[in-house]
C-alpha positions in Angstrom: 111.8 133.8 107.6 108.3 135.0 108.6 108.0 137.6 111.3 104.8 138.1 113.3 103.8 140.7 115.8 101.2 140.1 118.4 98.8 143.0 117.8 98.4 142.6 114.1 97.7 138.9 114.6 95.1 139.5 117.2 93.4 141.9 114.8 93.7 139.6 111.8 92.4 136.5 113.5 89.6 138.5 115.0 88.6 139.9 111.7 88.7 136.5 110.0 86.9 134.4 112.6 84.5 136.9 114.1 83.3 137.9 110.7 82.7 134.2 110.0 80.9 133.9 113.3 83.5 131.7 114.9 82.8 131.1 118.6 86.3 129.7 119.2 88.9 131.6 117.4 91.7 129.1 117.0 92.5 128.8 114.6 111.0 121.7 103.1 117.1 122.1 102.7 120.7 123.2 101.8 120.8 127.0 101.8 124.1 128.1 100.4 125.2 130.7 97.8 125.1 128.0 95.1 122.1 126.0 96.4 119.3 128.6 96.2 115.7 127.5 95.6 114.2 130.8 94.6 115.0 133.5 92.1 117.6 136.1 92.9 114.9 138.8 92.6 112.6 137.0 95.1 115.5 136.5 97.4 116.4 140.2 97.3 112.9 141.2 98.0 112.7 138.8 101.0 115.9 140.2 102.4 114.6 143.7 102.1 111.5 142.7 104.0 113.4 140.9 106.7 115.8 143.8 107.2 112.9 146.2 107.6 111.3 143.8 110.1 114.5 143.5 112.1 114.7 147.3 112.3 111.1 147.2 113.8 112.0 144.7 116.5 112.0 146.2 120.0 115.7 146.8 120.9 114.8 146.0 124.5 113.2 142.7 123.6 114.7 139.4 124.9 115.2 136.5 122.5 114.4 132.8 123.0 114.8 130.1 120.5 113.4 126.6 120.0 113.2 124.0 117.2 109.9 124.0 115.3 108.6 121.7 112.6 110.3 123.5 109.7 113.2 125.1 111.6 114.0 127.5 114.4 111.2 129.4 116.1 112.6 132.6 117.6 110.6 134.7 120.0 111.4 138.3 120.8 109.6 139.2 124.0 109.5 142.7 125.5 108.3 143.5 129.0 106.7 146.3 131.0 108.3 145.7 134.3 107.7 142.0 134.8 104.7 141.9 132.6 104.9 140.5 129.0 104.0 143.5 126.8 104.7 142.3 123.3 105.9 139.3 121.3 107.4 139.1 117.9 108.2 135.7 116.3 110.5 134.7 113.5 109.5 131.2 112.1 109.1 129.1 109.0 106.2 127.0 110.1 103.6 125.9 107.6 100.9 128.3 106.8 97.5 127.3 108.2 99.0 124.7 110.5 102.1 125.5 112.5 101.7 129.2 111.7 98.0 129.1 112.7 99.0 127.5 116.0 101.4 130.4 116.7 98.8 132.9 115.7 96.4 131.4 118.2 98.8 131.0 121.1 100.5 134.4 121.1 97.6 136.4 122.4 96.8 133.7 125.0 100.4 134.0 126.4 100.1 137.7 126.7 96.6 137.8 128.1 97.3 135.1 130.7 100.9 136.1 131.4 101.6 132.4 131.2 103.3 129.7 129.0 101.2 127.0 130.7 98.4 127.1 128.0 96.9 124.5 125.7 98.9 123.3 122.7 97.1 123.3 119.4 96.0 119.9 118.3 97.6 118.8 115.0 100.5 121.3 115.4 102.4 119.8 118.4 105.9 120.7 117.2 105.0 124.3 116.5 103.0 124.6 119.7 105.8 123.2 121.8 108.4 125.4 120.0 106.6 128.7 120.6 106.1 127.9 124.3 109.8 126.9 124.7 111.0 130.0 122.8 109.0 132.4 124.9 110.1 130.6 128.1 113.8 131.0 127.0 113.2 134.7 126.4 111.6 135.1 129.8 114.7 133.4 131.4 117.0 135.7 129.3 115.2 138.7 130.7 116.1 137.7 134.3 112.5 137.2 135.3 111.6 134.0 137.2 110.0 131.5 134.8 108.0 130.2 137.7 106.0 133.4 137.7 104.7 132.6 134.2 103.5 129.0 134.9 99.9 129.5 136.1 97.7 126.8 134.7 95.4 128.0 131.9 95.0 124.6 130.2 91.4 123.6 129.6 91.6 119.9 130.2 89.7 120.0 133.5 87.5 123.0 132.9 83.7 122.4 133.2 81.9 123.0 129.9 78.6 125.0 129.8 75.6 123.8 127.9 74.8 125.7 124.7 72.3 125.4 121.9 72.0 126.7 118.4 69.2 126.4 115.9 69.9 126.4 112.2 68.6 125.0 108.9 71.8 123.2 107.9 74.8 122.1 110.0 78.0 121.2 108.1 80.5 119.0 110.0 84.0 119.6 108.7 85.9 122.7 107.6 87.8 121.4 104.6 87.1 121.9 100.9 83.9 119.8 100.8 82.5 121.4 104.0 83.2 124.9 102.7 81.6 124.1 99.3 78.6 122.8 101.0 78.3 125.6 103.5 78.7 128.4 101.0 76.3 126.7 98.5 73.6 126.2 101.2 74.0 129.8 102.4 73.7 131.1 98.9 70.6 129.0 98.5 68.9 130.8 101.4 69.7 128.5 104.3 70.9 129.5 107.8 74.1 127.6 108.1 76.7 126.7 110.8 80.0 125.0 110.1 81.8 123.0 112.8 85.5 122.1 112.6 87.0 119.9 115.3 90.6 121.2 114.7 91.7 124.6 115.9 92.0 125.7 112.3 90.0 125.1 109.2 91.3 123.5 106.0 91.7 119.8 106.6 93.5 117.9 103.9 92.6 120.6 101.4 94.8 123.0 103.1 97.9 120.8 102.9 97.1 119.6 99.4 98.5 121.0 96.1 95.0 122.1 95.4 95.1 121.1 91.7 91.7 120.4 90.2 90.8 118.1 87.2 88.6 120.1 84.8 87.9 118.4 81.4 87.6 120.6 78.3 88.7 123.7 80.1 89.8 127.1 78.6 93.5 126.4 79.0 93.3 123.1 77.2 91.5 124.9 74.3 94.4 127.4 74.1 97.0 124.6 74.1 95.1 122.6 71.5 94.5 119.7 73.9 91.4 117.7 73.0 89.4 116.6 76.0 85.9 115.9 77.1 83.7 115.1 80.1 83.4 111.6 78.7 87.1 111.1 78.5 87.6 112.3 82.1 84.8 110.0 83.3 86.4 107.1 81.4 89.8 107.7 83.1 88.2 107.8 86.6 86.1 104.7 85.9 89.3 102.7 85.2 89.6 102.2 88.9 86.1 100.6 89.2 84.1 103.3 90.9 80.4 103.8 90.8 79.7 105.0 87.2 76.7 107.1 88.1 78.7 109.0 90.7 81.6 109.5 88.3 79.4 110.8 85.5 78.0 113.5 87.8 81.6 114.3 88.9 82.7 114.7 85.2 79.6 116.7 84.2 80.1 119.4 86.9 83.9 119.5 87.5 84.8 122.3 85.0 81.8 124.5 85.8 82.6 124.2 89.5 86.2 125.1 88.8 84.9 128.3 87.3 82.6 128.7 90.3 85.6 128.6 92.5 87.3 131.2 90.4 84.3 133.5 89.8 82.4 133.2 93.1 84.9 132.2 95.7 87.9 134.1 94.2 90.3 131.2 93.6 93.1 132.1 91.2 94.1 129.4 88.7 97.5 129.7 87.1 98.0 129.9 83.3 99.4 126.4 82.9 98.2 122.9 83.5 99.5 119.8 85.3 99.6 116.3 83.9 98.8 113.7 86.6 99.3 110.0 86.3 96.2 108.0 85.1 94.7 110.9 83.1 94.6 110.5 79.3 95.5 114.2 78.8 96.8 117.2 80.7 93.7 118.7 82.3 94.4 119.8 85.8 94.2 123.4 86.9 96.8 124.7 89.3 96.0 127.2 92.1 98.2 130.2 92.9 101.2 129.1 95.0 100.6 125.5 94.1 98.7 125.1 97.3 95.3 124.3 98.7 95.6 127.3 100.9 94.4 129.3 97.9 91.1 127.6 98.2 90.8 127.7 102.0 91.8 131.4 102.4 89.2 132.4 99.8 86.5 130.2 101.3 87.2 131.9 104.6 86.8 135.3 103.0 83.5 134.1 101.5 82.3 133.1 104.9 83.0 136.6 106.1 81.0 138.0 103.2 78.0 135.7 103.7 78.0 135.7 107.5 78.4 131.9 107.8 78.8 130.8 111.4 82.1 128.9 111.6 83.2 127.3 114.9 86.6 125.7 115.3 87.7 123.5 118.1 84.2 121.9 117.8 84.5 118.1 118.0 81.2 116.6 116.9 80.5 113.5 118.9 77.0 112.4 117.8 74.4 112.9 115.1 71.0 113.6 116.6 67.8 112.0 115.2 64.1 112.5 115.8 61.2 110.5 114.2 63.8 108.6 112.0 65.1 111.8 110.6 68.4 113.6 111.3 67.8 116.4 113.8 71.3 118.0 114.3 74.5 117.2 116.1 76.2 117.3 119.5 79.7 118.7 119.8 82.3 119.6 122.4 84.2 122.8 122.3 86.8 123.9 124.9 84.1 125.8 126.8 80.8 124.3 125.8 78.7 121.2 125.3 77.1 122.4 122.1 73.8 121.1 120.7 73.1 122.2 117.2 69.5 121.6 116.1 69.2 121.4 112.4 66.9 120.1 109.7 69.8 118.8 107.6 73.3 117.6 108.4 76.2 117.5 105.9 79.1 115.3 106.8 82.4 116.6 105.3 84.7 115.2 108.0 87.3 113.7 105.6 88.7 110.2 105.5 90.6 108.0 108.0 94.2 108.4 106.6 95.5 109.7 110.0 93.9 106.8 111.9 96.5 104.0 112.0 94.1 101.5 113.6 91.7 101.8 110.7 94.3 101.9 107.9 96.1 98.9 109.3 92.7 97.1 109.6 91.7 97.7 106.0 95.0 97.5 104.1 97.6 94.9 105.2 100.3 96.3 102.8 100.6 99.3 105.0 103.4 98.9 107.6 105.9 100.9 109.5 107.6 102.0 106.3 104.5 103.9 105.2 103.7 107.1 107.0 100.7 109.4 106.4 100.3 112.7 104.5 97.0 113.4 106.2 96.0 116.2 108.4 95.7 115.1 112.0 91.9 115.4 111.9 91.4 112.8 109.3 90.4 110.0 111.7 87.2 108.7 110.3 84.8 110.3 112.8 82.0 111.0 110.3 82.1 107.4 109.0 81.9 106.0 112.5 79.1 108.3 113.6 77.0 107.6 110.5 77.4 103.9 110.9 75.7 104.1 114.2 72.6 105.4 112.3 72.8 102.4 109.9 74.8 104.0 107.2 76.5 101.6 104.7 80.1 101.9 103.6 81.9 101.0 100.4 85.5 100.3 99.3 86.9 100.6 102.8 89.9 98.5 101.8 90.9 100.9 99.1 93.6 103.1 100.5 95.8 105.2 98.3 99.4 105.8 98.9 101.3 108.9 97.7 104.8 108.1 96.4 106.8 111.3 96.9 106.8 112.2 100.6 109.3 113.3 103.2 111.2 110.2 104.4 110.9 111.3 108.0 107.5 112.8 108.4 105.4 111.5 105.5 104.5 115.0 104.4 103.9 115.4 100.6 106.8 116.9 98.8 105.5 119.4 96.2 109.0 120.0 95.0 108.7 116.6 93.5 105.9 117.7 91.2 108.5 118.3 88.6 107.8 114.8 87.4 104.2 115.9 86.6 105.0 119.0 84.6 108.6 119.5 83.3 109.6 115.9 83.8 111.7 113.9 86.2 113.0 110.3 86.4 112.6 108.0 89.4 115.6 105.8 90.2 116.7 103.5 93.0 120.0 103.1 94.9 121.4 101.1 92.0 120.7 103.9 89.6 118.0 102.1 87.7 114.4 103.2 86.9 111.9 100.7 88.3 108.4 102.1 87.4 106.7 104.5 85.1 106.9 107.9 86.7 103.3 108.7 85.8 101.8 105.3 86.8 99.1 105.3 89.5 100.1 106.6 92.9 99.7 103.2 94.5 101.8 101.4 91.8 104.6 103.9 92.2 104.4 103.8 96.0 104.5 100.1 96.3 107.4 100.0 93.8 109.3 102.5 95.9 108.5 100.6 99.1 110.2 97.5 97.5 113.5 99.3 96.7 116.6 99.4 98.8 115.9 101.4 102.1 112.3 101.7 100.9 113.0 105.0 99.1 113.3 106.3 95.6 115.2 109.3 94.1 113.8 111.8 91.6 116.3 113.4 89.3 115.6 116.4 87.0 117.5 119.3 85.4 117.3 123.1 85.3 114.9 123.1 82.3 112.3 121.2 84.3 113.0 123.3 87.4 112.3 126.5 85.5 109.2 125.1 83.8 107.6 123.8 86.9 108.6 126.4 89.4 107.8 124.0 92.3 110.8 124.9 94.4 110.1 128.6 93.8 106.5 128.0 94.9 107.5 125.9 97.9 110.6 127.6 99.3 110.1 126.5 102.9 109.7 122.9 101.9 112.7 123.1 99.6 114.9 124.7 102.2 114.0 122.1 104.8 114.8 119.2 102.4 118.0 120.9 101.4 118.9 121.3 105.0 118.3 117.7 105.7 120.2 116.6 102.7 117.2 115.0 101.1 117.2 117.5 98.3 120.5 118.2 96.5 121.6 120.5 93.7 124.8 119.9 91.8 126.6 120.9 88.6 126.9 117.3 87.4 124.9 114.1 87.7 128.0 112.4 89.1 127.9 114.8 92.1 124.2 113.8 92.8 125.1 110.1 92.7 128.0 110.7 95.2 125.8 112.7 97.6 123.1 109.9 97.8 125.6 107.0 97.4 123.9 105.9 94.2 125.7 103.7 91.5 127.2 106.5 89.5 127.9 104.7 86.2 124.5 103.1 86.1 122.7 106.4 86.9 124.6 108.1 84.0 123.6 105.2 81.7 120.0 105.4 82.8 119.7 109.2 82.1 121.6 108.9 78.7 119.3 106.1 77.5 116.2 107.9 78.5 117.3 111.1 76.8 118.0 109.3 73.5 114.6 107.6 73.6 112.6 110.6 74.8 113.9 112.7 71.8 112.4 110.0 69.6 109.2 110.2 71.7 109.5 106.6 72.9 110.2 104.8 76.2 110.5 101.1 75.5 111.2 100.2 79.1 108.3 101.9 80.9 106.1 103.6 78.3 106.2 106.9 80.1 103.2 108.9 78.8 104.9 112.3 78.8 107.9 112.4 76.6 110.0 114.9 74.5 111.9 116.2 77.5 115.5 115.4 78.6 117.8 115.7 81.5 120.8 117.4 80.1 121.0 121.0 81.3 122.7 121.7 84.6 122.5 122.3 87.4 120.8 119.1 88.3 118.5 118.2 91.2 117.7 115.0 93.1 115.1 114.4 95.8 115.0 111.5 98.1 111.4 110.3 98.9 109.3 107.6 100.4 105.5 106.6 100.2 102.8 107.5 102.7 99.1 106.9 103.2 97.4 109.7 101.2 93.7 109.1 100.5 91.1 106.7 101.7 88.8 105.9 98.8 86.3 104.1 100.9 83.7 105.7 103.1 80.0 106.3 103.4 77.7 105.1 100.6 75.9 108.0 98.8 73.8 108.5 95.7 74.1 111.2 93.1 72.2 113.6 95.4 74.9 113.2 98.1 72.3 111.5 100.3 73.8 108.9 102.8 72.4 105.4 102.3 71.8 102.4 104.4 72.7 98.8 103.5 69.3 98.5 101.7 69.9 101.7 99.8 67.4 103.8 101.8 68.2 107.4 102.5 68.9 108.4 106.1 66.5 111.3 105.8 68.2 114.7 106.3 71.8 113.3 106.2 74.2 114.2 103.4 77.9 113.6 102.8 80.6 114.9 100.5 84.4 114.5 100.1 86.7 111.9 101.5 84.2 110.8 104.1 82.3 109.1 101.2 83.2 106.1 99.1 82.4 104.7 95.7 83.7 107.5 93.4 87.4 106.7 93.1 87.2 102.9 93.2 90.6 101.4 93.8 92.6 104.5 92.9 92.0 108.2 93.1 93.6 110.1 90.2 95.6 113.1 91.1 93.6 116.3 91.1 90.3 114.3 91.1 89.9 114.9 94.8 89.5 118.7 94.6 87.0 118.1 91.8 85.1 115.5 94.0 84.9 117.7 97.1 83.8 120.7 95.2 81.2 119.0 93.0 79.7 116.9 95.7 80.1 119.5 98.4 78.0 121.8 96.3 75.4 119.1 95.6 75.2 118.3 99.3 74.9 121.9 100.2 72.2 122.6 97.7 70.1 119.6 98.5 70.5 120.0 102.3 69.2 123.6 102.0 66.3 122.5 99.8 65.3 119.8 102.2 65.5 122.3 105.1 63.0 124.7 103.5 
């Protein structure tokens, strides 16, 4: 369980955001002795750290507890008289989301001596939990909770007008936005980055962060033959714009090295095999998380002095003489006008906008949730359309097959099917789709099964090879606690736990094992074979599909320029990432998104800075 103290977090947030020029600093499990999800060594180390932290807790602090997104949030509040002096918090909220909300709210509670402050958008569960936990601690202290209820919410506060003048304004603080901002800055431009959420990261932050990189160094070491042309061919299978795809393939690997060498991203020493790719080519970031990219981008902002403003909701793109001239945004305290010679839209897709997803894809219904960050509501698309921008492929919406059955969150513990190997079965114990088919194919197949769910099964060999539970201990613990992830000594025990046909499940596994040893799969032609499920303990994960990626968006050319319906450039306007369309066609391949946002983010940043000179 993470433990946070108020003063260090004030300092850390101040260092990160003030150094980046931020004007508004805002920002799954059965756990028993036999069902552990991390190595004994890691567990021992965690216990040592927790014991030390417990010893550091103020003995006079009062405790309050509330339910957060990933489990209990426990506040330890100490007082100086009736004044809140210090707060320590134990929690398991998600890094960069719920954790960031807590980071932001703790100093506000202490400064204002009130729990009546703004929640953090996109982290409602965590925000509510920390306020409730602190309130319970106040009550436990004997102080009157009514004395800590002064209204410090910002809903009715009058905003002041403010203006900034820059060369390039980047709208959106995810992977594409950061790639654009850093590249523009390194190319000599004065840059400001605006993010509407209280914390940067967007969908990149909550992604696995894997990046397709054809003909990379690890492939060479493993003897895997690959090329830019083969990667391009794989992506083109979905019917995307071939010119855009060729540029993506040409630059993906060099930009993966740029992330490593310039930004500081650490790639692991093994590769991941995603469905739809001809070969294993996808680089894996440290901790199997997009946070590896975002935290290093944030550090780069600090080094370069890029002005990053969170809680900045861009409402309008400004124009003058038929050219883009900047943007207007709202922050909690300001009506902000940013005058700029170039605008880069990196606002993400519309996967969190139910109205838009239902409008464009009629196969999406109440059984399909969303994996997306709360900020992915299509804002950039809608704003650019007002300037005459064209859109492409808006009806092409990708589903992700292995998600939490309650929340829709991607389950990275399920990535065993992509590396070590796992089978996907239904309630009847049968396989029903190739486990490495396209995400949409797998998702719709799961949606058609009993209870609209599927069950992944793998063994200890795959568990050790992939390390996904070890890399995602909080997610694994939550799924264990909910009973959606289960570990057992026998396959029969797994079947009993999930009420799956036991005899048929055993037959399915035995048949697959026999065929896989012969490097064949006559039923589904699984493209990764040679592995088996025969070494206990065994694992099973219950999962459902969710909206994951919107392939459609603004029409761009290979220079990342936003185009009108007659293919004319809206001068000064660029776009990159999921806000654009045309690259991925009807299906985005896994790990192609990080390649896309990096390649076209850099192109947009470079060209926007050149235009602004």
